[in-house]
N, C-alpha and C positions, 0 to 999 in steps of 0.2 A: 152414875159411876161407870167408867169403861173397864172392860176386861183387857189386861195387858198380856201381850204375847210373852213377856219376859226378856224382851230385848230392847235395846235402845239404838236409835239411828246414830251412826258414826259420823254423819255430817252435820245434823242439826242438834244432836244430843236429846231429842224428845223421845219419849217412849213410843214404841210401835204397838198399837192396840190390835186386838182380834178383829178381823174383818178388814183391816187395811192391807192393801198389796205392798209387798216389800221385795227387795232384791238382796241377795247374799253374795259376798265375794269371798272366795277362798284365799287365804294368805299363808304362804310358807315363810318361815323366819329363817334366812340364811345365816344368821348369826350363830344358830345353834347347829348348823350343818346337819340337819336331820330332815326327816320326811314329816315331822309333826306339823299340823296345820291349825289354823285358827280361822274364825270367820268374822266378817264385818257386814253389818246389816244397814240397809238404807230404805227410806220410803221410796216406793216406785211410783206413786201418783203425786202430782203437784198439790200443794195446799190451795185452798180457795184464794184467788187473786194472784197466784204465782204462775209463771209460764213454764217452769221446769221443776221436775222432782229432785229430791235429794240426790238420787242415784245419777240422774242425768248431770246435775251440777258437779258431782264428784267426778264423773267421767270427763266432763269438760276441763276441770281443774287438772286432772291427771295428764290429759292430753296436752295442755299448755305447758306443763312442767317437762314433758317428754320432748316437745318440739323446741322449747327454750334450751335444753340440754344439748340438742343436736346442733343448734346455731352457735353455741359457745366454742 
């Protein structure tokens, strides 16, 4: 049985267990017009057989949306 960190990866939705490397992204919600923040957590290491971690995939996806928005 794995010990859970108490967090879930915001990319793959799997639990992040103790001992796994993870990345945290700080998010400010502009809809509330405040300085309150929340965090999103991602696996920082790729799973066996994968070439990229959840964090790297999230960053690539975000960059694609950013560049697609500039092209429009």
